[in-house]
N, C-alpha and C positions, 0 to 999 in steps of 0.2 A: 504493500500500500504506500503510495507516495505521500509526501508531507501535505500536499494539497488535499488529497482524499481524507487524510486524518483530520484536517481542519474542517472540512465539510461535515464529516461525521460528528465531530464535537458540536458544531453549531446546530446541526439537524437534531441531535439528541437533546439539545437545550431549547428546542422549539423556536429557533430563530427562523423567521419567515422565508428568507432568501439565502439559504446556507451556501450555495455555490457562489453566488455573487459576492457575498460578504467575505468568504474565504479567499477569493481572488483579490479582493480589495486589500485585505490584511497582508497577504503575501506580497502583492505589488508594492504596498507601502513600505514593508521591511526591506525589500530588495531594491527599492528606488527605481522601478521600471513601470512602464505603462501596463494597465490592467489587461489590455487587449492581448498582451503577450501570452496570457494564460488560456486563450481560447482553444489552443491545440495541444499544448503540453506544459508541464511545470518546469521552469528553468532550474538549474542547479542551485542549491542553497546550502550554506554551512550549518553545522549543528547549532552554532550560536544563533544564527538567523532563524532557524526552525524553532528554537527555544523561545525567541522573541515573538514569533507568530503565535505559538501556543499560549503564551502569556496574554497576548492581546485577545485571542479567542476566549480565554477564560474571563477576561474583563467584560467581553460582550455578553457572556452568559449571565453576568450580573446586571444586564440591561443598560450598561453604559453605552451611550450612542456611538455608533461606528465613527462618526466624524470627530468625536472627542477622543477616541482612542488613536485615530490617525493624526489628529491635530489640524485637520483641514476639511473644508466642505465646499463643493462646487455650488455656485449660485449665479443665476443669469449667465454671464459669459466668463466668469472668473472663478478662481479658487481663493477661498478666504481662510486665514488662520482662525481657528476657534479653540476655546478651552472652557473650563468650568465657570469662567467669569462672564460668559456671554451666551445669549440665546442661540441655539443652533439654527442657522438659516434654513428656511423652508420654501419649497417651490411655490406655495400659495402666495407668498409675498412678491413674487416676480410680476404679478399683474399690476401691482402698485408702481413698481419700477418702470414697466413698459408704458403705463399711462403717463407718468411724470415726464419721461423722455419725450413722448409724442407731443405733449403740450409745451414743454420747454423749447423744443425745436420749432414750434409754430409761433412762439412768442419772442419777445425781446428780453427774456429773463436773463439775469446776470448773477443773481445771488440765490443760494439755496441753503436752508437750515434743516438739519435732521435732529429731531428731539428724541433722545433715548437711543443713541446710535449703536450701542452694543459693538458688534464686530465691524460696523461700518458698511455692511454689505449693501444697504439700500442706497445711501448717498454716494458711495464710491462707484457702484454700478451705474448710477445716473450720470455722474461726472465723467466716467470713462467714455460715455457715448455723446456727451454734450460739452465739447471743449470750452465753450464760452462761459461756463459756470465757474464761480468761486463758491466754495462750500464752508459751512460752519457745522460742527458736530458737537452736540451737548450730551453728556451722560453724567449721572450722579456717581457712578462707580469709576474710581481711578484705575482699577484693574481692567475694566472693559475699555476704558479710554486708551490704555496702552495697547490693547489688541487692535483697536481701530487705527492707531498710529502705525503699527507694524504693517497692517494691510494697505494703508495709504502709501507707505514707502515701497512695498512690493509692487504696487500698480503704477508707481511713478506719479502719484497724485498729491504727494505731501506738500509740494510748493503751492498748491491751490487750496489747501485746507487750513482751517483754524479750529483748534480743539478747545472746548470749554468744559472743564470738570465742575459741573454744577447740576442741581436739581431744577426741574421746571416749576417746582413749588417755591423756589427762592424768589422773594419779592423783587430783588434787584437784578434778576436775570436780564431784562431789557438793557440795563446799563452795562452789564458784563459783556453782552453781545456787541454793543456799540454801533449797531447799524440795523436797518430794516431789510426785509427779504422779499424777493419776488415769488419764491416757492418755499413752503414748509411741508416736510414729509415726516411721518411718524408711524411706528408700529408700537403703540404703547401697551402696557400690561392691560389685558382685558378679561382675564378669567375671574369670575366671582370667587371671593376668598374661600367660601365653603366648598367649592367644586375642585379646588386644587388637589385635594387628597384622592379624588377619583380619576385623575389623569394617569396615563400610562407611565410606568416607572422611568422610561427614557426621558420624560419631560419633568415630572415632579421631583425626581431624585437627582437630576443632573443639570437642568437649566436653573439659573438663579431665580429664586422666588420673587425677587424685586422686578424681574422682567415678565412675570406671569400675573401677579396679584393685582387685580383691578378694583379692589375694594368690594363692599357688600354686594353691589349689583353689577360689577365689572366695568362701570362707566366713570369711576372717580377721576381717572387721568384725562379722559376726554373733556370733562367739565373744566379742569384746570387749563388744558391747552386752549379751549374756547375762550377762556378769560384772557389768556396770554396773547393770542393771535392778533387781536385788534391793535395791540401795542407794538408788535414786531413785524407785521405784514404790510407791505406797500399797497396802496390803492390798486385794485385790479389783480392783486396777488392770488396765488393758487395754493390750496391745501389738499394733500393726499394722505389719507389715513387708512390704516388697516383695521378691520373690525372682526369680531368673532361671529359665530353662527347666530343668525336672527337679531343681530345688534344694529344693523345698518340704519333702520328707521329711527331708533333712539339716538344714535350718534348724530344723524343728520338733524334731528330736532334740537339737540343741544347747540349745534352751531347756527342753525337758522334763527334760533332765539337771540343770538348775538349779532344778527344782521348779515350773516354770510348766506350766499345763495348756493343751493345744491345744484351742481352741474351734472353729475352722473354717479350711478352706483354700478360698479364693475364686478362681475362674477369671476371666480377663479376657475381652474380647469374642472373642478368637481361640481361647478354650478352654484357654489356658495357665494353670496354677495359679500365680497371681501374688501374691496377698495371703495372708500367714500371720497369723492372728488368735489371740492367746494371752491367758490370764488368769493373774493372780497369786493 
């Protein structure tokens, strides 16, 4: 039995959903090669490398997300460094990125703000496609901010970025930012507090609770962002927010009550209304 077969068997016995795929990802990560190399055969590996692979497979059996075992996750067009200090990027969020890019390219937008940037995957993906933009990224976690800085450097975008280690609940945040913005993007915490314990282990045990907990009804952070946006968004500015299942109408109502206009609600690939697009 090859080392790859052993990894597949370990993962299958641990009820991992895609054992062949994940085994190949682990092996490719350890060997530093493209995962497609494993489509036909398993390249040679040393005993030490095989030991590392088995250790990583054992971590996966504890429901640690594969991306946090490997230290990176593909999102949109890029690979992002991730760790326990940031939310694992999810394909659902790519609809927000695509919508923001489309609108930025149609407009004269020059400045963009990401509230709760985490790994930076949202703002950096947008800026990678829209060279005219300068970006500001806010996060209350200094550890998350360091991850975002690393990703900006890896993508060659650090010279266009300003990082602000602060909470959006800080009353002096507008002064800390020092400017107004043409676009605001955010994937805020939106899980109702009481529902976090019911999430899959990969999320509740390995994503930061601060990136998940949206308060009693899941909408606490949207209320704060709606208070903040009139102070930091230019006239005609755009807001793109990610929301959870069945939250889109409540989120839109929070913002329209502050004078913003709902432009569009955009579903993700699963048909869930994921992105709320508003205008000032």
